[in-house]
N, CA, C and O atoms as a GROMACS GRO file, in nm:
protein
  640
    1MET      N    1   2.835  10.115  12.706
    1MET     CA    2   2.900  10.087  12.834
    1MET      C    3   2.858   9.949  12.881
    1MET      O    4   2.738   9.919  12.888
    2ALA      N    5   2.952   9.866  12.912
    2ALA     CA    6   2.923   9.729  12.953
    2ALA      C    7   2.884   9.726  13.099
    2ALA      O    8   2.944   9.794  13.182
    3THR      N    9   2.785   9.648  13.130
    3THR     CA   10   2.746   9.631  13.269
    3THR      C   11   2.830   9.521  13.331
    3THR      O   12   2.904   9.451  13.262
    4ALA      N   13   2.816   9.508  13.462
    4ALA     CA   14   2.895   9.406  13.533
    4ALA      C   15   2.861   9.266  13.484
    4ALA      O   16   2.949   9.180  13.479
    5SER      N   17   2.735   9.242  13.448
    5SER     CA   18   2.699   9.108  13.402
    5SER      C   19   2.760   9.077  13.266
    5SER      O   20   2.786   8.960  13.236
    6HIS      N   21   2.786   9.179  13.183
    6HIS     CA   22   2.851   9.156  13.055
    6HIS      C   23   3.001   9.136  13.070
    6HIS      O   24   3.067   9.080  12.982
    7ARG      N   25   3.055   9.181  13.182
    7ARG     CA   26   3.199   9.169  13.203
    7ARG      C   27   3.235   9.042  13.277
    7ARG      O   28   3.354   9.018  13.301
    8LEU      N   29   3.140   8.960  13.314
    8LEU     CA   30   3.170   8.839  13.391
    8LEU      C   31   3.267   8.743  13.323
    8LEU      O   32   3.347   8.681  13.394
    9PRO      N   33   3.266   8.728  13.191
    9PRO     CA   34   3.363   8.636  13.132
    9PRO      C   35   3.507   8.684  13.139
    9PRO      O   36   3.598   8.609  13.105
   10ALA      N   37   3.530   8.807  13.183
   10ALA     CA   38   3.667   8.859  13.188
   10ALA      C   39   3.750   8.778  13.287
   10ALA      O   40   3.702   8.736  13.392
   11LEU      N   41   3.875   8.758  13.251
   11LEU     CA   42   3.963   8.679  13.334
   11LEU      C   43   4.067   8.763  13.406
   11LEU      O   44   4.122   8.720  13.507
   12PHE      N   45   4.096   8.881  13.355
   12PHE     CA   46   4.199   8.965  13.414
   12PHE      C   47   4.138   9.094  13.464
   12PHE      O   48   4.019   9.119  13.446
   13TYR      N   49   4.221   9.174  13.526
   13TYR     CA   50   4.178   9.304  13.572
   13TYR      C   51   4.134   9.390  13.455
   13TYR      O   52   4.216   9.423  13.369
   14GLY      N   53   4.009   9.426  13.451
   14GLY     CA   54   3.958   9.521  13.354
   14GLY      C   55   3.950   9.474  13.211
   14GLY      O   56   3.927   9.556  13.123
   15LEU      N   57   3.967   9.348  13.182
   15LEU     CA   58   3.959   9.302  13.045
   15LEU      C   59   3.813   9.280  13.006
   15LEU      O   60   3.735   9.222  13.081
   16ALA      N   61   3.780   9.325  12.891
   16ALA     CA   62   3.646   9.300  12.836
   16ALA      C   63   3.649   9.167  12.764
   16ALA      O   64   3.757   9.119  12.729
   17PRO      N   65   3.533   9.105  12.739
   17PRO     CA   66   3.532   8.976  12.670
   17PRO      C   67   3.594   8.979  12.532
   17PRO      O   68   3.632   8.874  12.480
   18THR      N   69   3.604   9.096  12.470
   18THR     CA   70   3.663   9.104  12.336
   18THR      C   71   3.814   9.120  12.341
   18THR      O   72   3.878   9.134  12.236
   19SER      N   73   3.873   9.120  12.460
   19SER     CA   74   4.017   9.137  12.474
   19SER      C   75   4.090   9.011  12.432
   19SER      O   76   4.027   8.909  12.404
   20PRO      N   77   4.222   9.017  12.426
   20PRO     CA   78   4.299   8.900  12.384
   20PRO      C   79   4.271   8.779  12.472
   20PRO      O   80   4.224   8.792  12.585
   21SER      N   81   4.301   8.663  12.420
   21SER     CA   82   4.275   8.538  12.490
   21SER      C   83   4.362   8.528  12.615
   21SER      O   84   4.466   8.593  12.623
   22PRO      N   85   4.320   8.447  12.712
   22PRO     CA   86   4.399   8.432  12.834
   22PRO      C   87   4.537   8.375  12.811
   22PRO      O   88   4.624   8.387  12.897
   23SER      N   89   4.559   8.312  12.697
   23SER     CA   90   4.691   8.254  12.671
   23SER      C   91   4.789   8.356  12.615
   23SER      O   92   4.904   8.322  12.587
   24SER      N   93   4.746   8.482  12.597
   24SER     CA   94   4.838   8.583  12.545
   24SER      C   95   4.948   8.609  12.648
   24SER      O   96   4.934   8.575  12.765
   25THR      N   97   5.055   8.670  12.602
   25THR     CA   98   5.169   8.693  12.689
   25THR      C   99   5.158   8.824  12.767
   25THR      O  100   5.250   8.856  12.842
   26THR      N  101   5.052   8.900  12.752
   26THR     CA  102   5.036   9.024  12.824
   26THR      C  103   5.013   8.996  12.972
   26THR      O  104   4.930   8.913  13.009
   27HIS      N  105   5.088   9.065  13.054
   27HIS     CA  106   5.075   9.046  13.198
   27HIS      C  107   4.950   9.117  13.248
   27HIS      O  108   4.930   9.234  13.217
   28PRO      N  109   4.863   9.050  13.325
   28PRO     CA  110   4.735   9.110  13.364
   28PRO      C  111   4.750   9.232  13.453
   28PRO      O  112   4.659   9.316  13.456
   29PHE      N  113   4.860   9.246  13.526
   29PHE     CA  114   4.876   9.361  13.614
   29PHE      C  115   4.924   9.485  13.540
   29PHE      O  116   4.930   9.594  13.597
   30LEU      N  117   4.960   9.470  13.413
   30LEU     CA  118   5.006   9.583  13.335
   30LEU      C  119   4.901   9.634  13.237
   30LEU      O  120   4.926   9.730  13.163
   31LEU      N  121   4.783   9.572  13.235
   31LEU     CA  122   4.678   9.612  13.144
   31LEU      C  123   4.593   9.724  13.202
   31LEU      O  124   4.568   9.726  13.323
   32PRO      N  125   4.548   9.819  13.118
   32PRO     CA  126   4.459   9.923  13.168
   32PRO      C  127   4.318   9.870  13.187
   32PRO      O  128   4.282   9.775  13.117
   33PRO      N  129   4.240   9.922  13.273
   33PRO     CA  130   4.274  10.017  13.378
   33PRO      C  131   4.349   9.947  13.490
   33PRO      O  132   4.322   9.830  13.521
   34LEU      N  133   4.443  10.018  13.549
   34LEU     CA  134   4.529   9.957  13.650
   34LEU      C  135   4.454   9.925  13.778
   34LEU      O  136   4.486   9.828  13.846
   35ILE      N  137   4.356  10.005  13.812
   35ILE     CA  138   4.278   9.980  13.933
   35ILE      C  139   4.137   9.943  13.892
   35ILE      O  140   4.057  10.030  13.857
   36SER      N  141   4.108   9.815  13.895
   36SER     CA  142   3.975   9.767  13.859
   36SER      C  143   3.953   9.632  13.926
   36SER      O  144   4.050   9.568  13.968
   37PRO      N  145   3.831   9.588  13.936
   37PRO     CA  146   3.805   9.460  14.003
   37PRO      C  147   3.845   9.342  13.915
   37PRO      O  148   3.848   9.351  13.792
   38LEU      N  149   3.877   9.234  13.980
   38LEU     CA  150   3.906   9.110  13.910
   38LEU      C  151   3.776   9.035  13.892
   38LEU      O  152   3.714   8.993  13.990
   39LEU      N  153   3.733   9.018  13.768
   39LEU     CA  154   3.607   8.950  13.739
   39LEU      C  155   3.636   8.820  13.665
   39LEU      O  156   3.715   8.818  13.570
   40PHE      N  157   3.572   8.713  13.708
   40PHE     CA  158   3.588   8.584  13.642
   40PHE      C  159   3.471   8.496  13.680
   40PHE      O  160   3.400   8.522  13.777
   41HIS      N  161   3.451   8.392  13.603
   41HIS     CA  162   3.348   8.294  13.635
   41HIS      C  163   3.392   8.214  13.756
   41HIS      O  164   3.510   8.182  13.770
   42ASN      N  165   3.299   8.182  13.842
   42ASN     CA  166   3.332   8.106  13.962
   42ASN      C  167   3.319   7.957  13.934
   42ASN      O  168   3.236   7.888  13.994
   43ALA      N  169   3.401   7.909  13.845
   43ALA     CA  170   3.402   7.766  13.813
   43ALA      C  171   3.502   7.698  13.906
   43ALA      O  172   3.614   7.745  13.924
   44SER      N  173   3.461   7.590  13.964
   44SER     CA  174   3.544   7.509  14.055
   44SER      C  175   3.602   7.591  14.171
   44SER      O  176   3.720   7.578  14.204
   45SER      N  177   3.520   7.675  14.230
   45SER     CA  178   3.556   7.752  14.350
   45SER      C  179   3.674   7.845  14.329
   45SER      O  180   3.759   7.858  14.418
   46ASP      N  181   3.681   7.910  14.214
   46ASP     CA  182   3.789   8.005  14.189
   46ASP      C  183   3.782   8.125  14.282
   46ASP      O  184   3.885   8.177  14.324
   47ALA      N  185   3.661   8.170  14.315
   47ALA     CA  186   3.648   8.286  14.404
   47ALA      C  187   3.705   8.255  14.541
   47ALA      O  188   3.773   8.338  14.600
   48ARG      N  189   3.678   8.136  14.591
   48ARG     CA  190   3.732   8.096  14.722
   48ARG      C  191   3.885   8.096  14.719
   48ARG      O  192   3.949   8.145  14.812
   49ASP      N  193   3.941   8.041  14.613
   49ASP     CA  194   4.087   8.036  14.602
   49ASP      C  195   4.148   8.175  14.588
   49ASP      O  196   4.253   8.203  14.645
   50HIS      N  197   4.081   8.262  14.512
   50HIS     CA  198   4.131   8.398  14.496
   50HIS      C  199   4.128   8.473  14.629
   50HIS      O  200   4.223   8.544  14.663
   51LEU      N  201   4.020   8.458  14.704
   51LEU     CA  202   4.012   8.524  14.834
   51LEU      C  203   4.115   8.468  14.932
   51LEU      O  204   4.170   8.542  15.013
   52ALA      N  205   4.141   8.339  14.924
   52ALA     CA  206   4.246   8.280  15.008
   52ALA      C  207   4.382   8.336  14.969
   52ALA      O  208   4.467   8.360  15.055
   53ASN      N  209   4.403   8.358  14.840
   53ASN     CA  210   4.528   8.418  14.792
   53ASN      C  211   4.543   8.560  14.846
   53ASN      O  212   4.652   8.601  14.885
   54GLU      N  213   4.433   8.637  14.846
   54GLU     CA  214   4.438   8.773  14.900
   54GLU      C  215   4.467   8.772  15.050
   54GLU      O  216   4.544   8.854  15.099
   55ARG      N  217   4.406   8.679  15.123
   55ARG     CA  218   4.432   8.669  15.267
   55ARG      C  219   4.578   8.633  15.294
   55ARG      O  220   4.638   8.682  15.390
   56THR      N  221   4.634   8.548  15.211
   56THR     CA  222   4.774   8.512  15.226
   56THR      C  223   4.863   8.633  15.202
   56THR      O  224   4.959   8.655  15.276
   57PHE      N  225   4.832   8.711  15.099
   57PHE     CA  226   4.910   8.833  15.075
   57PHE      C  227   4.898   8.929  15.193
   57PHE      O  228   4.998   8.987  15.235
   58LEU      N  229   4.778   8.945  15.245
   58LEU     CA  230   4.760   9.035  15.360
   58LEU      C  231   4.834   8.986  15.483
   58LEU      O  232   4.880   9.066  15.564
   59SER      N  233   4.845   8.855  15.499
   59SER     CA  234   4.923   8.800  15.611
   59SER      C  235   5.071   8.831  15.595
   59SER      O  236   5.138   8.867  15.692
   60TRP      N  237   5.123   8.818  15.473
   60TRP     CA  238   5.262   8.855  15.448
   60TRP      C  239   5.283   9.004  15.469
   60TRP      O  240   5.387   9.045  15.521
   61LEU      N  241   5.185   9.086  15.429
   61LEU     CA  242   5.195   9.230  15.451
   61LEU      C  243   5.196   9.263  15.599
   61LEU      O  244   5.274   9.348  15.644
   62LYS      N  245   5.112   9.197  15.676
   62LYS     CA  246   5.106   9.219  15.820
   62LYS      C  247   5.238   9.178  15.885
   62LYS      O  248   5.289   9.250  15.971
   63LEU      N  249   5.294   9.064  15.846
   63LEU     CA  250   5.424   9.022  15.898
   63LEU      C  251   5.532   9.123  15.862
   63LEU      O  252   5.620   9.151  15.943
   64SER      N  253   5.526   9.176  15.742
   64SER     CA  254   5.624   9.277  15.699
   64SER      C  255   5.614   9.403  15.784
   64SER      O  256   5.716   9.460  15.823
   65VAL      N  257   5.493   9.446  15.812
   65VAL     CA  258   5.476   9.566  15.895
   65VAL      C  259   5.527   9.540  16.037
   65VAL      O  260   5.595   9.625  16.095
   66TYR      N  261   5.496   9.423  16.093
   66TYR     CA  262   5.546   9.390  16.227
   66TYR      C  263   5.698   9.386  16.230
   66TYR      O  264   5.760   9.434  16.325
   67MET      N  265   5.758   9.327  16.128
   67MET     CA  266   5.903   9.319  16.124
   67MET      C  267   5.966   9.458  16.112
   67MET      O  268   6.071   9.483  16.172
   68SER      N  269   5.905   9.548  16.036
   68SER     CA  270   5.960   9.683  16.026
   68SER      C  271   5.944   9.760  16.157
   68SER      O  272   6.030   9.839  16.193
   69ILE      N  273   5.835   9.737  16.228
   69ILE     CA  274   5.817   9.800  16.360
   69ILE      C  275   5.922   9.749  16.457
   69ILE      O  276   5.980   9.828  16.532
   70VAL      N  277   5.948   9.620  16.457
   70VAL     CA  278   6.052   9.564  16.543
   70VAL      C  279   6.188   9.620  16.503
   70VAL      O  280   6.271   9.649  16.590
   71SER      N  281   6.211   9.635  16.375
   71SER     CA  282   6.337   9.691  16.328
   71SER      C  283   6.360   9.832  16.382
   71SER      O  284   6.468   9.864  16.430
   72VAL      N  285   6.257   9.914  16.372
   72VAL     CA  286   6.269  10.051  16.423
   72VAL      C  287   6.287  10.051  16.574
   72VAL      O  288   6.367  10.128  16.626
   73ALA      N  289   6.213   9.966  16.644
   73ALA     CA  290   6.224   9.960  16.790
   73ALA      C  291   6.365   9.916  16.833
   73ALA      O  292   6.419   9.969  16.929
   74ILE      N  293   6.422   9.820  16.762
   74ILE     CA  294   6.557   9.775  16.796
   74ILE      C  295   6.659   9.883  16.764
   74ILE      O  296   6.750   9.908  16.842
   75THR      N  297   6.644   9.948  16.650
   75THR     CA  298   6.741  10.050  16.609
   75THR      C  299   6.738  10.172  16.700
   75THR      O  300   6.842  10.230  16.731
   76VAL      N  301   6.618  10.213  16.741
   76VAL     CA  302   6.607  10.333  16.824
   76VAL      C  303   6.669  10.310  16.961
   76VAL      O  304   6.755  10.386  17.004
   77SER      N  305   6.625  10.206  17.029
   77SER     CA  306   6.681  10.177  17.160
   77SER      C  307   6.630  10.045  17.211
   77SER      O  308   6.518  10.002  17.180
   78PHE      N  309   6.714   9.980  17.291
   78PHE     CA  310   6.673   9.855  17.352
   78PHE      C  311   6.593   9.879  17.479
   78PHE      O  312   6.502   9.801  17.510
   79HIS      N  313   6.624   9.983  17.551
   79HIS     CA  314   6.564  10.005  17.683
   79HIS      C  315   6.486  10.134  17.687
   79HIS      O  316   6.516  10.229  17.614
   80ILE      N  317   6.386  10.136  17.772
   80ILE     CA  318   6.308  10.257  17.793
   80ILE      C  319   6.348  10.323  17.925
   80ILE      O  320   6.365  10.445  17.931
   81LYS      N  321   6.363  10.242  18.030
   81LYS     CA  322   6.388  10.297  18.164
   81LYS      C  323   6.536  10.322  18.193
   81LYS      O  324   6.569  10.422  18.256
   82ASN      N  325   6.625  10.234  18.148
   82ASN     CA  326   6.766  10.252  18.180
   82ASN      C  327   6.850  10.251  18.052
   82ASN      O  328   6.798  10.224  17.943
   83GLU      N  329   6.976  10.280  18.066
   83GLU     CA  330   7.067  10.290  17.953
   83GLU      C  331   7.104  10.151  17.900
   83GLU      O  332   7.121  10.058  17.978
   84PRO      N  333   7.118  10.136  17.768
   84PRO     CA  334   7.160  10.008  17.712
   84PRO      C  335   7.308   9.981  17.741
   84PRO      O  336   7.387  10.074  17.756
   85SER      N  337   7.342   9.854  17.748
   85SER     CA  338   7.481   9.817  17.773
   85SER      C  339   7.563   9.835  17.644
   85SER      O  340   7.510   9.868  17.539
   86GLU      N  341   7.694   9.813  17.658
   86GLU     CA  342   7.783   9.831  17.543
   86GLU      C  343   7.753   9.731  17.431
   86GLU      O  344   7.753   9.766  17.313
   87ILE      N  345   7.726   9.606  17.468
   87ILE     CA  346   7.696   9.505  17.365
   87ILE      C  347   7.564   9.537  17.296
   87ILE      O  348   7.550   9.514  17.176
   88GLU      N  349   7.468   9.589  17.369
   88GLU     CA  350   7.340   9.627  17.306
   88GLU      C  351   7.359   9.744  17.210
   88GLU      O  352   7.295   9.749  17.105
   89GLU      N  353   7.445   9.836  17.246
   89GLU     CA  354   7.475   9.948  17.156
   89GLU      C  355   7.541   9.901  17.027
   89GLU      O  356   7.514   9.954  16.920
   90ARG      N  357   7.628   9.799  17.038
   90ARG     CA  358   7.699   9.750  16.921
   90ARG      C  359   7.609   9.671  16.827
   90ARG      O  360   7.627   9.677  16.705
   91ILE      N  361   7.513   9.597  16.882
   91ILE     CA  362   7.433   9.509  16.796
   91ILE      C  363   7.300   9.568  16.752
   91ILE      O  364   7.231   9.508  16.669
   92ARG      N  365   7.263   9.683  16.805
   92ARG     CA  366   7.129   9.733  16.770
   92ARG      C  367   7.116   9.773  16.624
   92ARG      O  368   7.013   9.744  16.562
   93LEU      N  369   7.215   9.838  16.566
   93LEU     CA  370   7.206   9.878  16.425
   93LEU      C  371   7.211   9.757  16.330
   93LEU      O  372   7.125   9.747  16.242
   94PRO      N  373   7.307   9.664  16.345
   94PRO     CA  374   7.305   9.548  16.255
   94PRO      C  375   7.178   9.463  16.270
   94PRO      O  376   7.123   9.416  16.170
   95LEU      N  377   7.132   9.444  16.392
   95LEU     CA  378   7.012   9.365  16.414
   95LEU      C  379   6.889   9.437  16.358
   95LEU      O  380   6.800   9.373  16.301
   96GLY      N  381   6.884   9.568  16.374
   96GLY     CA  382   6.774   9.645  16.316
   96GLY      C  383   6.774   9.637  16.164
   96GLY      O  384   6.668   9.626  16.102
   97LEU      N  385   6.892   9.643  16.104
   97LEU     CA  386   6.901   9.631  15.957
   97LEU      C  387   6.860   9.492  15.910
   97LEU      O  388   6.797   9.478  15.805
   98ILE      N  389   6.896   9.390  15.985
   98ILE     CA  390   6.855   9.254  15.949
   98ILE      C  391   6.704   9.243  15.947
   98ILE      O  392   6.646   9.187  15.853
   99PHE      N  393   6.639   9.295  16.050
   99PHE     CA  394   6.494   9.288  16.054
   99PHE      C  395   6.430   9.376  15.946
   99PHE      O  396   6.323   9.342  15.894
  100TRP      N  397   6.494   9.486  15.911
  100TRP     CA  398   6.442   9.572  15.804
  100TRP      C  399   6.450   9.500  15.668
  100TRP      O  400   6.355   9.505  15.590
  101VAL      N  401   6.561   9.435  15.642
  101VAL     CA  402   6.577   9.359  15.517
  101VAL      C  403   6.477   9.243  15.512
  101VAL      O  404   6.417   9.217  15.408
  102LEU      N  405   6.460   9.176  15.625
  102LEU     CA  406   6.362   9.066  15.630
  102LEU      C  407   6.220   9.118  15.611
  102LEU      O  408   6.135   9.048  15.556
  103SER      N  409   6.194   9.238  15.656
  103SER     CA  410   6.062   9.299  15.635
  103SER      C  411   6.036   9.317  15.486
  103SER      O  412   5.927   9.284  15.438
  104PHE      N  413   6.133   9.367  15.413
  104PHE     CA  414   6.116   9.383  15.268
  104PHE      C  415   6.110   9.248  15.197
  104PHE      O  416   6.040   9.234  15.097
  105ALA      N  417   6.184   9.149  15.248
  105ALA     CA  418   6.177   9.016  15.189
  105ALA      C  419   6.037   8.956  15.205
  105ALA      O  420   5.986   8.892  15.113
  106CYS      N  421   5.975   8.977  15.321
  106CYS     CA  422   5.838   8.929  15.343
  106CYS      C  423   5.741   8.998  15.247
  106CYS      O  424   5.656   8.934  15.187
  107LEU      N  425   5.755   9.129  15.234
  107LEU     CA  426   5.668   9.204  15.144
  107LEU      C  427   5.686   9.160  14.999
  107LEU      O  428   5.588   9.141  14.927
  108ALA      N  429   5.810   9.145  14.956
  108ALA     CA  430   5.836   9.102  14.818
  108ALA      C  431   5.786   8.961  14.792
  108ALA      O  432   5.732   8.933  14.685
  109ASN      N  433   5.803   8.872  14.888
  109ASN     CA  434   5.756   8.735  14.872
  109ASN      C  435   5.605   8.730  14.863
  109ASN      O  436   5.550   8.660  14.778
  110GLY      N  437   5.536   8.803  14.950
  110GLY     CA  438   5.390   8.805  14.946
  110GLY      C  439   5.337   8.863  14.816
  110GLY      O  440   5.244   8.808  14.757
  111LEU      N  441   5.396   8.972  14.770
  111LEU     CA  442   5.351   9.035  14.646
  111LEU      C  443   5.379   8.946  14.525
  111LEU      O  444   5.295   8.933  14.436
  112ALA      N  445   5.497   8.885  14.522
  112ALA     CA  446   5.531   8.798  14.409
  112ALA      C  447   5.440   8.676  14.403
  112ALA      O  448   5.397   8.636  14.295
  113THR      N  449   5.410   8.619  14.518
  113THR     CA  450   5.320   8.503  14.521
  113THR      C  451   5.180   8.543  14.476
  113THR      O  452   5.115   8.470  14.401
  114TYR      N  453   5.134   8.658  14.522
  114TYR     CA  454   5.000   8.705  14.484
  114TYR      C  455   4.990   8.730  14.334
  114TYR      O  456   4.896   8.684  14.269
  115VAL      N  457   5.086   8.802  14.279
  115VAL     CA  458   5.084   8.835  14.136
  115VAL      C  459   5.093   8.708  14.052
  115VAL      O  460   5.021   8.693  13.953
  116LYS      N  461   5.182   8.616  14.090
  116LYS     CA  462   5.197   8.492  14.015
  116LYS      C  463   5.068   8.410  14.017
  116LYS      O  464   5.027   8.356  13.914
  117THR      N  465   5.006   8.400  14.133
  117THR     CA  466   4.885   8.320  14.144
  117THR      C  467   4.768   8.382  14.068
  117THR      O  468   4.692   8.311  14.003
  118VAL      N  469   4.754   8.515  14.074
  118VAL     CA  470   4.647   8.581  13.998
  118VAL      C  471   4.671   8.565  13.849
  118VAL      O  472   4.576   8.546  13.773
  119THR      N  473   4.794   8.573  13.806
  119THR     CA  474   4.825   8.551  13.665
  119THR      C  475   4.787   8.410  13.623
  119THR      O  476   4.732   8.390  13.515
  120TYR      N  477   4.816   8.313  13.707
  120TYR     CA  478   4.778   8.175  13.677
  120TYR      C  479   4.628   8.155  13.680
  120TYR      O  480   4.574   8.075  13.603
  121TYR      N  481   4.557   8.228  13.769
  121TYR     CA  482   4.410   8.221  13.769
  121TYR      C  483   4.356   8.265  13.634
  121TYR      O  484   4.264   8.204  13.580
  122GLY      N  485   4.414   8.372  13.581
  122GLY     CA  486   4.369   8.422  13.452
  122GLY      C  487   4.391   8.322  13.340
  122GLY      O  488   4.315   8.319  13.243
  123ARG      N  489   4.493   8.242  13.352
  123ARG     CA  490   4.522   8.140  13.250
  123ARG      C  491   4.458   8.006  13.284
  123ARG      O  492   4.476   7.908  13.211
  124ARG      N  493   4.384   8.002  13.396
  124ARG     CA  494   4.317   7.880  13.443
  124ARG      C  495   4.418   7.770  13.475
  124ARG      O  496   4.390   7.652  13.452
  125ARG      N  497   4.535   7.808  13.527
  125ARG     CA  498   4.640   7.714  13.561
  125ARG      C  499   4.686   7.729  13.705
  125ARG      O  500   4.798   7.689  13.738
  126ALA      N  501   4.603   7.786  13.790
  126ALA     CA  502   4.646   7.815  13.927
  126ALA      C  503   4.669   7.687  14.006
  126ALA      O  504   4.590   7.593  14.000
  127LEU      N  505   4.778   7.687  14.078
  127LEU     CA  506   4.810   7.579  14.169
  127LEU      C  507   4.833   7.642  14.305
  127LEU      O  508   4.931   7.713  14.326
  128VAL      N  509   4.744   7.616  14.396
  128VAL     CA  510   4.748   7.682  14.526
  128VAL      C  511   4.838   7.602  14.619
  128VAL      O  512   4.797   7.502  14.676
  129GLN      N  513   4.960   7.648  14.631
  129GLN     CA  514   5.056   7.586  14.721
  129GLN      C  515   5.171   7.684  14.742
  129GLN      O  516   5.190   7.777  14.663
  130SER      N  517   5.247   7.662  14.847
  130SER     CA  518   5.363   7.747  14.869
  130SER      C  519   5.482   7.683  14.800
  130SER      O  520   5.495   7.561  14.795
  131GLY      N  521   5.568   7.767  14.748
  131GLY     CA  522   5.687   7.718  14.679
  131GLY      C  523   5.807   7.719  14.770
  131GLY      O  524   5.797   7.753  14.888
  132TRP      N  525   5.920   7.682  14.716
  132TRP     CA  526   6.042   7.674  14.796
  132TRP      C  527   6.089   7.813  14.840
  132TRP      O  528   6.150   7.826  14.946
  133LYS      N  529   6.062   7.917  14.759
  133LYS     CA  530   6.103   8.052  14.797
  133LYS      C  531   6.029   8.098  14.922
  133LYS      O  532   6.088   8.158  15.012
  134THR      N  533   5.899   8.070  14.926
  134THR     CA  534   5.819   8.106  15.043
  134THR      C  535   5.870   8.032  15.166
  134THR      O  536   5.880   8.092  15.274
  135GLN      N  537   5.902   7.906  15.152
  135GLN     CA  538   5.951   7.829  15.266
  135GLN      C  539   6.087   7.878  15.313
  135GLN      O  540   6.114   7.879  15.433
  136VAL      N  541   6.173   7.920  15.220
  136VAL     CA  542   6.304   7.973  15.259
  136VAL      C  543   6.288   8.105  15.333
  136VAL      O  544   6.350   8.125  15.437
  137VAL      N  545   6.205   8.195  15.280
  137VAL     CA  546   6.183   8.324  15.347
  137VAL      C  547   6.125   8.303  15.486
  137VAL      O  548   6.169   8.366  15.582
  138PHE      N  549   6.026   8.216  15.496
  138PHE     CA  550   5.965   8.190  15.626
  138PHE      C  551   6.066   8.130  15.724
  138PHE      O  552   6.066   8.166  15.841
  139THR      N  553   6.150   8.038  15.678
  139THR     CA  554   6.250   7.977  15.766
  139THR      C  555   6.352   8.079  15.813
  139THR      O  556   6.390   8.079  15.930
  140VAL      N  557   6.397   8.167  15.724
  140VAL     CA  558   6.494   8.269  15.762
  140VAL      C  559   6.432   8.368  15.861
  140VAL      O  560   6.497   8.406  15.958
  141VAL      N  561   6.307   8.409  15.837
  141VAL     CA  562   6.240   8.501  15.929
  141VAL      C  563   6.220   8.436  16.065
  141VAL      O  564   6.247   8.498  16.168
  142ALA      N  565   6.175   8.313  16.067
  142ALA     CA  566   6.155   8.243  16.195
  142ALA      C  567   6.287   8.226  16.269
  142ALA      O  568   6.292   8.243  16.391
  143SER      N  569   6.393   8.193  16.197
  143SER     CA  570   6.525   8.178  16.260
  143SER      C  571   6.574   8.310  16.317
  143SER      O  572   6.631   8.313  16.426
  144ALA      N  573   6.552   8.419  16.246
  144ALA     CA  574   6.595   8.551  16.294
  144ALA      C  575   6.517   8.590  16.420
  144ALA      O  576   6.574   8.647  16.513
  145ILE      N  577   6.388   8.561  16.422
  145ILE     CA  578   6.307   8.594  16.540
  145ILE      C  579   6.353   8.512  16.660
  145ILE      O  580   6.367   8.566  16.770
  146ILE      N  581   6.376   8.383  16.641
  146ILE     CA  582   6.422   8.298  16.751
  146ILE      C  583   6.560   8.342  16.798
  146ILE      O  584   6.585   8.348  16.919
  147ALA      N  585   6.650   8.372  16.705
  147ALA     CA  586   6.785   8.418  16.743
  147ALA      C  587   6.779   8.550  16.819
  147ALA      O  588   6.853   8.568  16.916
  148ALA      N  589   6.691   8.641  16.777
  148ALA     CA  590   6.678   8.768  16.848
  148ALA      C  591   6.624   8.747  16.989
  148ALA      O  592   6.669   8.811  17.084
  149CYS      N  593   6.528   8.657  17.003
  149CYS     CA  594   6.474   8.627  17.137
  149CYS      C  595   6.582   8.569  17.228
  149CYS      O  596   6.593   8.609  17.344
  150VAL      N  597   6.661   8.475  17.176
  150VAL     CA  598   6.770   8.418  17.255
  150VAL      C  599   6.872   8.525  17.291
  150VAL      O  600   6.922   8.529  17.403
  151LEU      N  601   6.903   8.612  17.195
  151LEU     CA  602   6.997   8.721  17.221
  151LEU      C  603   6.945   8.815  17.328
  151LEU      O  604   7.019   8.853  17.419
  152PHE      N  605   6.819   8.853  17.318
  152PHE     CA  606   6.761   8.944  17.418
  152PHE      C  607   6.759   8.880  17.556
  152PHE      O  608   6.788   8.946  17.656
  153LEU      N  609   6.725   8.752  17.563
  153LEU     CA  610   6.721   8.684  17.692
  153LEU      C  611   6.862   8.669  17.751
  153LEU      O  612   6.879   8.684  17.872
  154SER      N  613   6.960   8.639  17.669
  154SER     CA  614   7.097   8.624  17.721
  154SER      C  615   7.155   8.757  17.766
  154SER      O  616   7.225   8.763  17.867
  155VAL      N  617   7.128   8.864  17.693
  155VAL     CA  618   7.176   8.997  17.733
  155VAL      C  619   7.105   9.040  17.861
  155VAL      O  620   7.168   9.098  17.949
  156ASN      N  621   6.977   9.012  17.871
  156ASN     CA  622   6.902   9.048  17.991
  156ASN      C  623   6.951   8.966  18.111
  156ASN      O  624   6.957   9.020  18.222
  157ALA      N  625   6.985   8.840  18.092
  157ALA     CA  626   7.032   8.756  18.201
  157ALA      C  627   7.172   8.800  18.249
  157ALA      O  628   7.202   8.792  18.368
  158SER      N  629   7.256   8.845  18.156
  158SER     CA  630   7.391   8.886  18.194
  158SER      C  631   7.394   9.021  18.263
  158SER      O  632   7.489   9.049  18.336
  159THR      N  633   7.294   9.105  18.243
  159THR     CA  634   7.291   9.235  18.309
  159THR      C  635   7.231   9.229  18.449
  159THR      O  636   7.249   9.321  18.529
  160LYS      N  637   7.160   9.121  18.480
  160LYS     CA  638   7.098   9.111  18.615
  160LYS      C  639   7.189   9.050  18.713
  160LYS      O  640   7.152   9.035  18.830
   0.00000   0.00000   0.00000
């Protein structure tokens, strides 16, 4: 049985030092055991970068959860104390679905970025930066949030 100190040269999840080289085409997330720690040498602050990558994934996950909560809140009802207007009734389902789809887009983007970066860490080719897909998802989410705020304020202003 290998101890943790003998497993330090491993680059992927659960790989022993006698496993295939990091340049192999095997995807590290598909190798057994599926749930195991990521062990690697901390050369050139790799641990710091990996932890930053995990924090970024958790931020995308948190945004996804918030977006799904907003989606459910919009779909269920706009108002708590009084009845929603006709325009609010018409737009609540499409707007809720938009936020639900954006919630899954945030989750997929965060997971894809995390998996890609960890795979590159294993091959010692990691480049820590956001790509155009991340920027597009973030721009669409930010635009949807701003549009929803403007919509809510305009509907609220017209009912008063």
